[in-house]
C-alpha positions in Angstrom: -91.4 86.9 131.5 -88.4 88.6 129.8 -86.6 85.2 129.7 -89.6 83.7 128.0 -89.7 86.4 125.4 -86.0 86.0 124.8 -86.4 82.3 124.2 -89.2 82.8 121.8 -87.1 85.4 119.9 -84.2 83.0 119.7 -86.5 80.2 118.4 -88.0 82.6 115.7 -84.5 83.6 114.5 -83.5 80.0 114.3 -86.6 79.1 112.3 -85.9 81.9 109.9 -82.3 80.8 109.4 -83.4 77.2 108.8 -85.9 78.3 106.2 -83.3 80.3 104.4 -80.9 77.3 104.4 -83.7 75.1 103.1 -84.2 77.4 100.1 -80.5 77.3 99.3 -80.6 73.5 99.4 -83.5 73.4 96.9 -81.5 75.6 94.4 -79.3 72.8 93.0 -82.4 70.8 91.9 -83.8 73.8 90.0 -80.4 74.5 88.5 -80.1 70.8 87.4 -83.4 71.0 85.6 -82.5 74.1 83.5 -80.5 72.4 80.8 -83.4 70.1 79.8 -85.8 73.0 79.7 -83.3 75.1 77.7 -82.7 72.2 75.2 -86.4 71.7 74.8 -87.0 75.4 74.1 -84.1 75.4 71.6 -85.5 72.3 69.9 -89.0 73.9 69.5 -87.4 77.1 68.2 -85.6 75.2 65.5 -88.8 73.5 64.3 -91.2 76.4 64.6 -88.9 79.1 63.2 -87.5 77.7 59.9 -86.9 81.1 58.4 -83.8 81.8 60.4 -81.7 80.2 57.7 -83.9 80.3 54.6 -83.0 78.1 51.6 -84.0 78.5 48.0 -86.9 76.3 46.8 -85.8 73.7 44.2 -87.6 74.0 40.9 -90.1 71.3 40.0 -91.2 70.2 36.6 -94.5 71.6 35.2 -97.2 69.0 34.5 -98.3 68.1 31.0 -101.4 70.2 31.3 -99.3 73.2 32.0 -96.8 72.5 29.3 -96.8 73.9 25.8 -95.2 71.7 23.1 -92.5 74.4 22.8 -91.3 73.4 26.3 -91.1 69.7 25.8 -87.6 68.2 25.3 -85.8 64.9 25.6 -82.3 64.5 27.1 -80.6 61.3 26.0 -77.4 59.6 27.2 -75.3 57.1 25.2 -72.8 54.4 25.9 -73.6 53.6 29.5 -73.9 52.4 32.1 -70.5 53.9 33.1 -67.6 51.8 34.1 -66.1 54.4 36.5 -66.1 54.9 40.3 -68.2 56.5 41.5 -70.6 55.8 38.7 -71.4 58.9 36.7 -74.6 57.1 35.5 -75.8 56.8 39.1 -75.0 60.5 39.7 -77.1 61.5 36.7 -80.0 59.3 37.9 -79.7 60.9 41.3 -80.2 64.4 39.7 -83.0 63.3 37.5 -84.8 61.7 40.4 -84.3 64.7 42.6 -86.1 67.0 40.1 -88.7 64.5 38.9 -87.2 64.7 35.4 -87.1 61.9 32.8 -84.4 60.9 30.2 -83.6 58.2 27.8 -80.5 56.0 28.2 -79.1 54.2 25.1 -77.3 51.3 26.7 -74.4 49.3 25.4 -74.9 45.6 26.1 -71.2 45.0 26.8 -71.3 47.2 29.9 -73.6 44.7 31.5 -71.0 42.0 31.2 -67.7 43.3 32.6 -66.9 41.2 35.7 -66.0 44.2 37.8 -69.2 46.1 36.9 -71.7 43.5 36.0 -73.7 43.5 39.2 -73.6 47.2 39.7 -74.5 48.1 36.1 -77.3 45.6 36.0 -78.7 47.3 39.1 -78.3 50.7 37.5 -80.3 49.7 34.4 -83.0 48.2 36.6 -83.1 51.5 38.5 -83.4 53.4 35.2 -86.5 51.4 34.4 -88.0 51.8 37.9 -87.6 55.5 37.8 -89.5 55.7 34.5 -86.5 56.4 32.3 -86.6 55.0 28.8 -84.0 52.5 27.8 -82.9 52.3 24.2 -80.6 50.0 22.4 -77.1 51.3 21.5 -75.6 47.9 20.2 -73.6 45.4 22.1 -70.1 46.9 21.7 -70.4 50.0 19.5 -69.3 49.1 16.0 -70.1 51.3 13.0 -73.2 49.8 11.5 -72.6 51.6 8.2 -69.7 49.2 7.6 -71.7 46.0 8.5 -74.2 43.7 6.9 -77.8 43.3 8.0 -77.2 40.0 9.9 -74.3 41.5 11.8 -76.3 44.6 12.7 -79.2 42.5 14.0 -76.8 40.3 16.0 -75.5 43.3 17.7 -78.9 44.6 18.5 -80.4 41.3 19.6 -77.4 40.6 21.9 -77.8 44.0 23.6 -81.6 43.7 23.8 -81.3 40.4 25.6 -79.0 41.8 28.2 -81.0 44.9 28.7 -84.2 43.0 29.1 -82.6 40.6 31.6 -81.4 43.5 33.7 -84.5 45.8 33.5 -87.4 43.6 32.5 -88.0 45.8 29.5 -87.0 45.1 26.0 -86.0 48.3 24.1 -88.0 49.3 21.1 -85.9 52.2 19.9 -82.3 52.2 18.6 -79.5 54.8 18.5 -76.9 53.6 16.0 -73.2 53.9 17.1 -71.6 57.1 15.6 -75.1 58.1 14.4 -74.8 55.7 11.5 -77.7 56.3 9.1 -76.9 55.0 5.6 -79.9 53.5 3.8 -78.6 49.9 4.1 -78.3 50.5 7.9 -81.8 51.8 8.2 -83.1 49.0 6.1 -81.6 46.5 8.4 -83.0 47.9 11.7 -86.6 47.0 12.4 -86.9 49.8 14.9 -87.1 53.6 14.9 -83.6 55.1 14.9 -83.3 58.1 17.3 -80.6 60.6 16.5 -80.3 64.2 17.9 -80.3 67.8 17.0 -78.2 69.2 19.9 -74.8 67.5 20.2 -73.1 68.7 23.4 -69.7 67.1 22.4 -69.3 66.3 26.1 -67.2 63.3 25.1 -64.7 65.6 23.5 -64.6 68.6 25.8 -65.3 66.9 29.1 -66.1 70.4 30.3 -69.3 70.8 32.3 -69.7 74.5 31.7 -69.3 74.0 27.9 -71.9 71.3 27.9 -74.2 73.5 29.9 -73.8 76.4 27.6 -74.3 74.3 24.5 -77.7 73.1 25.8 -78.9 76.4 27.2 -78.0 78.3 24.1 -79.7 75.9 21.6 -82.6 74.2 23.4 -86.1 74.6 22.0 -89.3 72.6 22.0 -88.9 69.1 20.4 -85.1 69.1 20.9 -83.3 65.8 21.4 -80.1 66.4 23.4 -77.1 64.1 23.1 -74.8 63.5 26.1 -72.8 60.5 27.3 -73.2 59.1 30.8 -69.6 57.9 30.9 -68.1 61.1 32.3 -68.0 62.8 35.6 -68.0 66.1 33.8 -71.3 65.2 32.2 -72.8 64.3 35.6 -71.6 67.8 36.8 -73.3 69.4 33.8 -76.5 67.5 34.4 -76.6 68.9 38.0 -76.5 72.4 36.5 -78.6 72.0 33.4 -81.6 70.1 34.7 -82.8 72.7 37.3 -81.9 75.5 34.9 -84.1 74.0 32.1 -86.9 73.5 34.6 -86.7 77.1 35.8 -87.1 78.1 32.1 -90.4 76.1 32.0 -89.1 73.1 30.1 -90.4 69.6 30.9 -87.8 66.8 30.4 -89.5 63.7 29.0 -88.6 60.4 27.4 -88.3 59.9 23.7 -91.7 58.0 23.6 -93.3 60.8 25.6 -91.9 63.5 23.4 -93.1 62.1 20.1 -96.5 61.0 21.6 -97.1 64.6 22.8 -96.2 65.9 19.3 -98.5 63.4 17.7 -95.6 62.0 15.7 -95.5 58.2 15.4 -92.2 56.5 15.5 -91.8 54.2 12.5 -89.3 51.4 11.9 -86.5 51.9 9.4 -86.7 55.7 9.9 -84.5 58.1 11.8 -85.5 61.1 13.9 -83.5 64.1 14.9 -86.2 66.0 16.8 -89.9 66.0 17.4 -91.9 68.3 15.1 -95.5 69.6 15.1 -97.9 67.5 12.9 -100.3 69.7 11.0 
């Protein structure tokens, strides 16, 4: 009897030892599964807890219904598309698209013909139209119209318009004269409205983004037409600063057509315009 009890005790101890060993053998499988579970938990945490690293909300343009005339302005760019790498015109378009802002680009026809830039700049002008930017005519190769006859002026404008229309599908119906030429003989020759400006940033001279930014922010008011040039990287830098700053102040950036339509001011051929003004 004692022998039987001893055997049973031995068997029980053996069974307990085997069970303990079996639990130790299972451990590696549980340990192997932990990284996947941990990664899943981390992934969920990243999605469901976005405030761990909060970022500032980008400003968005007010709608027309929210916009007073005193907050409508037009930014314009002359002389492009650029012939630099990377394209400063593309950078400007990226910023405008990011904030849902509009602008008007007065294009030089010759910049759609240079062999090294023809394809790229044609695509840029097409993109301008697709983004809802307005495209204006800034002549073929930037001569001073005040020193030219009527036929020469119109040859310049027609040549540029053909190239712009071919690139964008849109024929421009506003003109900015090179150097802001505005003598009466020049206006008489141009069968389109001539759009000038009332805020000249002098970005072509300073090539200083901060100075361009300051000039705009210190002088802007409703109806303003702002002059910049999309040829310079410093101007693209300034646009990256000034567009969100203007929007934060409640300004809505629109095209020339949109600005004058909102002000109820028709654009008439053979006339020049510095800014939009209230019509009583």
